[in-house]
matplotlib code that plots the C-alpha trace (Angstrom):
import matplotlib.pyplot as plt

x = [-85.0, -81.6, -79.2, -75.4, -72.9, -71.3, -67.8, -66.9, -69.3, -71.9, -74.5, -76.4, -77.3, -79.7, -78.0, -79.3, -79.1, -80.2, -77.7, -79.1, -77.0, -80.0, -82.1, -79.8, -78.6, -78.8, -76.7, -75.8, -75.1, -77.4, -79.9, -83.2, -86.1, -83.8, -85.7, -85.3, -84.4, -87.5, -89.5, -90.0, -93.1, -91.5, -88.4, -90.4, -92.4, -89.1, -87.3, -90.2, -91.0, -87.4, -87.7, -91.0, -89.2, -86.5, -83.8, -81.9, -79.0, -79.1, -75.9, -75.6, -73.1, -72.8, -71.5, -74.8, -76.6, -79.4, -79.6, -78.8, -81.5, -84.1, -83.2, -83.5, -86.9, -88.2, -87.0, -88.4, -89.5, -88.2, -84.6, -84.1, -85.2, -82.1, -78.3, -77.3, -74.0, -72.6, -69.2, -66.7, -64.0, -60.4, -59.0, -55.4, -54.2, -54.9, -52.9, -53.1, -56.1, -57.5, -57.8, -59.3, -61.7, -63.0, -63.6, -65.5, -67.5, -68.5, -69.8, -71.7, -73.4, -74.4, -75.9, -78.0, -79.0, -80.0, -81.8, -80.1, -77.7, -75.5, -74.5, -74.0, -71.1, -68.9, -66.8, -63.8, -64.9, -62.6, -60.0, -56.7, -53.4, -52.1, -54.9, -55.0, -51.3, -52.2, -52.4, -54.7, -57.9, -57.5, -57.2, -60.2, -62.5, -61.5, -62.3, -65.7, -66.4, -65.2, -67.6, -70.6, -71.0, -70.7, -70.7, -68.4, -65.7, -65.4, -63.4, -64.9, -62.1, -61.4, -59.1, -57.4, -54.3, -56.3, -58.4, -55.4, -53.9, -57.2, -57.4, -53.8, -54.4, -56.5, -58.9, -61.9, -64.8, -66.3, -64.9, -67.0, -65.7, -66.7, -67.2, -69.1, -69.0, -66.7, -64.6, -63.6, -60.2, -61.2, -61.9, -58.2, -56.9, -59.3, -62.3, -60.3, -58.2, -61.4, -62.9, -59.7, -59.7, -63.4, -64.1, -67.6, -67.8, -70.3, -70.4, -71.3, -71.4, -72.6, -74.0, -71.1, -73.3, -75.7, -73.1, -74.2, -77.7, -79.1, -77.6, -74.2, -75.2, -74.8, -71.2, -68.8, -66.3, -63.3, -65.3, -66.1, -64.5, -66.9, -69.8, -68.7, -68.5, -71.8, -73.4, -71.7, -73.1, -76.6, -76.5, -75.3, -78.1, -80.8, -79.8, -79.8, -82.5, -84.4, -84.2, -84.3, -82.8, -79.3, -79.6, -80.8, -78.3, -75.5, -76.5, -76.6, -73.1, -71.8, -73.7, -72.2, -69.1, -69.8, -67.3, -69.8, -72.0, -74.4, -74.8, -75.8, -78.4, -79.3, -82.9, -85.2, -88.6, -90.3, -90.6, -86.8, -86.3, -88.6, -86.8, -83.4, -84.8, -86.0, -82.3, -82.3, -84.3, -81.2, -78.6, -77.4, -76.3, -75.2, -71.4, -71.0, -72.8, -70.5, -67.5, -68.7, -69.4, -66.0, -64.5, -65.9, -63.7, -61.7, -58.7, -57.9, -58.9, -59.4, -62.3, -63.9, -63.4, -66.1, -64.0, -61.5, -64.1, -64.4, -67.6, -70.7]
y = [-39.1, -39.0, -41.9, -42.1, -44.9, -45.3, -45.7, -49.2, -50.8, -51.7, -49.9, -46.8, -44.2, -41.3, -38.1, -36.7, -38.9, -38.4, -37.3, -37.9, -35.9, -33.6, -36.6, -37.2, -33.8, -30.1, -29.1, -26.0, -22.4, -21.3, -18.7, -17.3, -19.3, -22.2, -25.5, -27.7, -31.4, -33.3, -35.4, -39.1, -38.6, -35.8, -37.8, -40.8, -38.6, -37.1, -40.4, -42.2, -39.3, -39.3, -43.0, -42.5, -39.8, -42.2, -41.5, -44.8, -44.0, -43.0, -42.0, -42.1, -42.5, -43.6, -40.1, -38.5, -38.9, -41.4, -41.1, -44.8, -46.0, -43.6, -44.7, -48.4, -47.9, -45.9, -48.2, -51.5, -53.5, -50.9, -51.7, -53.4, -50.2, -48.3, -48.5, -48.0, -46.2, -45.7, -45.0, -46.5, -44.6, -45.7, -45.2, -44.2, -44.6, -48.3, -51.0, -54.5, -56.5, -53.6, -51.3, -54.1, -54.9, -51.4, -51.1, -54.4, -53.5, -50.2, -52.0, -54.6, -51.8, -50.1, -53.3, -53.7, -50.0, -50.1, -53.4, -55.1, -58.0, -56.2, -52.7, -51.5, -49.1, -48.9, -45.7, -45.0, -41.9, -38.8, -40.9, -39.0, -39.7, -41.0, -43.4, -44.6, -45.6, -48.1, -51.7, -53.2, -51.2, -51.7, -55.4, -55.4, -53.5, -55.9, -58.8, -57.3, -57.1, -60.6, -61.8, -60.1, -57.4, -54.8, -54.8, -51.8, -49.9, -46.2, -43.4, -40.1, -37.5, -33.9, -32.2, -33.2, -34.8, -37.5, -38.1, -38.8, -41.1, -43.0, -43.4, -44.6, -47.6, -49.3, -50.5, -48.1, -48.2, -44.9, -41.6, -39.1, -35.5, -32.0, -30.0, -26.8, -23.4, -22.2, -25.4, -26.4, -27.9, -31.4, -30.2, -29.8, -33.4, -35.5, -35.6, -36.5, -39.1, -40.7, -41.0, -42.5, -45.1, -45.9, -44.6, -43.4, -39.9, -38.9, -35.1, -33.7, -30.2, -28.7, -25.8, -25.6, -26.0, -23.4, -20.8, -20.5, -19.6, -16.7, -18.5, -17.2, -13.8, -15.2, -16.3, -14.7, -12.0, -14.3, -15.9, -12.6, -13.8, -16.7, -14.4, -12.1, -14.9, -16.2, -12.8, -12.8, -16.2, -15.3, -12.2, -14.1, -16.7, -14.0, -12.1, -15.2, -17.4, -15.4, -15.1, -18.0, -20.6, -20.7, -24.1, -25.9, -24.0, -25.0, -28.6, -28.3, -26.7, -29.9, -32.1, -30.3, -32.4, -35.7, -37.4, -36.8, -39.9, -38.3, -35.2, -35.9, -33.4, -32.9, -31.7, -31.4, -31.4, -32.8, -29.2, -28.8, -32.2, -31.2, -28.0, -29.8, -32.4, -29.6, -28.9, -31.7, -29.3, -27.0, -29.7, -28.2, -24.8, -22.2, -22.3, -18.6, -19.0, -21.9, -19.8, -17.0, -19.4, -21.0, -17.6, -17.7, -20.5, -20.3, -22.5, -21.7, -24.7, -22.6, -21.0, -23.9, -26.7, -26.2, -28.3, -25.4, -22.6, -20.7, -21.5, -20.4]
z = [-329.7, -331.4, -330.7, -331.1, -330.9, -327.5, -329.0, -329.9, -327.5, -330.1, -328.1, -329.1, -326.4, -326.4, -327.3, -324.0, -320.9, -317.3, -314.7, -311.2, -308.8, -308.2, -307.1, -304.2, -303.0, -303.6, -306.6, -308.5, -307.8, -305.0, -306.3, -305.1, -306.6, -307.7, -307.8, -304.8, -304.8, -306.0, -303.6, -304.3, -306.4, -308.4, -308.9, -310.2, -312.6, -314.0, -314.5, -316.0, -318.3, -319.5, -320.3, -322.1, -324.2, -325.3, -322.8, -322.4, -320.1, -316.5, -314.7, -311.0, -308.2, -304.5, -304.0, -304.9, -301.6, -302.0, -305.8, -306.4, -304.0, -305.6, -309.1, -308.1, -306.5, -309.5, -312.2, -311.0, -314.0, -316.3, -315.6, -319.0, -320.8, -319.8, -319.5, -315.9, -315.3, -311.8, -310.3, -307.9, -306.1, -305.9, -302.4, -303.2, -299.5, -299.7, -301.5, -302.7, -301.5, -299.6, -302.6, -304.6, -301.8, -301.4, -305.1, -305.2, -302.2, -303.7, -306.8, -304.8, -302.8, -306.0, -307.4, -304.2, -304.2, -307.8, -307.4, -310.3, -310.8, -313.3, -314.3, -317.8, -317.1, -314.0, -314.0, -311.9, -310.1, -310.1, -311.9, -311.6, -313.3, -310.0, -309.2, -312.8, -312.4, -309.8, -311.1, -308.4, -309.1, -312.9, -312.3, -310.1, -312.5, -315.2, -312.9, -312.2, -315.9, -316.5, -313.8, -315.5, -312.8, -315.5, -319.2, -319.9, -318.0, -317.8, -316.1, -314.9, -315.1, -314.5, -317.0, -320.2, -318.6, -316.7, -319.7, -321.9, -319.2, -319.0, -322.8, -323.0, -320.7, -323.4, -320.7, -320.8, -323.1, -321.9, -320.7, -318.8, -319.1, -318.3, -321.5, -322.0, -323.8, -321.1, -320.6, -324.1, -323.1, -324.2, -327.8, -328.6, -328.0, -325.9, -328.2, -331.4, -329.5, -328.1, -331.5, -332.9, -330.1, -330.3, -326.7, -326.0, -324.5, -321.9, -321.3, -317.9, -316.5, -319.7, -317.8, -315.4, -312.3, -313.8, -314.5, -318.1, -317.0, -314.9, -311.9, -313.1, -311.7, -308.2, -308.6, -306.0, -306.9, -307.5, -310.3, -312.1, -315.4, -315.4, -314.7, -317.5, -320.0, -318.9, -319.6, -323.0, -323.8, -322.7, -324.8, -327.8, -327.4, -326.8, -329.9, -332.1, -330.7, -328.2, -324.4, -321.9, -324.3, -322.9, -321.4, -324.5, -326.7, -324.3, -324.7, -328.5, -328.4, -326.8, -329.2, -332.2, -331.6, -333.2, -330.9, -328.0, -327.5, -325.0, -322.8, -319.2, -318.0, -314.3, -313.8, -310.9, -312.7, -315.8, -317.2, -317.0, -318.6, -321.5, -322.0, -322.2, -324.6, -326.8, -327.4, -330.0, -332.2, -332.1, -332.7, -336.0, -334.7, -337.3, -337.9, -337.2, -333.9, -333.0, -333.9, -331.6, -328.8, -329.1, -328.5, -324.9, -323.7, -320.5, -320.0, -316.4, -314.4, -311.3, -313.1, -315.0, -312.4, -309.7, -307.3, -307.2, -306.8, -303.6, -301.6, -303.6]

ax = plt.figure().add_subplot(projection="3d")
ax.plot(x, y, z, "-o")
ax.set_aspect("equal")
plt.show()
């Protein structure tokens, strides 16, 4: 396993870490033959195999169905082998003690679900420029850290603007962003700024909900530009590395940026996890391939932010 520094935290994280949305709910672009959410036994095999392979960070959220509960049951005595990262949502319609109380209650529920007395990273979920401007939640997450409920603070953001606001606060140790062959917007300013500030970068959505794989063929007509770029990427990969390697090459593309601490991968089986971990063999992609892949970027958030997609 390859390990990288998590910013200024003093902690090293596995270059590939485990995202767990698929443990708690169906996820990704629906497609015939797509893997279903794993059962309890399958989930346990997958998580424990990841740890055995050197994965040392698991990212979850109370928004991912029963993912936290599953992770807590599976880890048991192995808790100390991993960094546990979860999320807490700011409720912008609340103010003062109410907004602080809901944030604290969310963290307390996560601690109970994950069967631990502390978290390694608490991330503000879907942190927007507006919610990050509120003093109360920032004060509360600092208090949670000071009390030992979490070691590090993070923000999970959509888009460069929110990322830049989060970094400018000087509060967060970790930033979770979407970054992929298609969504390269963070490459311009966010990644260099994070490196300069010593902020660790966790990358999610490296496959854009599966759009960079054969699942991209099942995108609806309004997302035709995404489907076309997906086809171009898969052709590029097949010509250079052989067919069926688009997932691992997409991960390697993200890891080619040294500012990236770890790529979060969501998998539903041990076989999928092994395939993703094999991307570490491709971490040094040829410069001409990287240049071609960079030419596939899409900057329209309506096309690269799945929250804005029509129903798929």
